[in-house]
N, C-alpha and C positions, 0 to 999 in steps of 0.2 A: 850261886843258884843250887839249891840242894837236890841230891839225888832221892828219887822216890822208889824204894825197892818194891813196892806194890805195883809197878807198871811194868810190865811186860818188856823184856827184850827183843827187838823186832829184829835184830841183825839175824842174818842167817848162820847157824853154827854156834850161838850164843844163847846159853840157857840159865835161868836164875834160879839161885839156892838161897831163900831167905832164912837163915839159921835161927833166927828168932822166934820161929814157930816150931823147933823141934826140941824136944825136952833136952836138958842139958847132958843127961847120963847117955842119950843116944847121939848126941850132935857129931863127935869126931867120927865114929862108926858111918853115919849117913854121909858127912862130907867125903871120908875116903871111898865109899860106895859110889858116890856119885862122880866123883873124877876117876875112878877106874872105869866108868860107863862112857866117858869122854874118847871120841877118836881123834887121832892126830889132828891139828887144826881147829878143833873145838874149842870153845870157851866157857868156862863155868861163872856168871857173874854172881860173887857171895855177898851176901848183906848179913851184919851184926851189929850189935850193939856196943861192941867194946872191940879194940885192935886184938886179935886173937894171936899173939907172939908164939906163945908154945906151940901152937897149932902149926903156924907158918915153919918153924924150925922142924917138926914132924914130916911135913909135907916135901922140905928140902932134903931132909935125909932121906925119904921115901923114894922121891923121884928124881932127885938131884937137877940135873940139865933138861929133863925131860917134862918141866913145867916152868912155864915163865907167870910170875907173880907180879901185878900192878895194882897200884892203889888207885881207884876212881874217886874216892872220898875218903877223909880221914877227919870228918867233922865229929864233934863229942856225940856219942850216943847213935852214930850212923856212919859204919864203916864199911866200905863197898871196896872189894878187891876182885880183878879179873884173874883168872887162873886159865891159862893158855896151855893145851897141852901140845908139846912139840911133835914136828912131823918126823 
């Protein structure tokens, strides 16, 4: 079953972020800003057209154990990752 990033995430405290609609030059800044806005226990469901390995390394360096990253989908052209802010 394929994930549709245009479908809203209905779970409380889970917010969708579709990076495909953000200009490439602004993506990392927008993603960091969105994650900085999350409170402990909240999740950002990130959707992208490619696996953002450099971004994941940056997030791990910046947040360390303060963020948990879980792949929801790793289908070609449809990467979905949940970023959970630790409490």
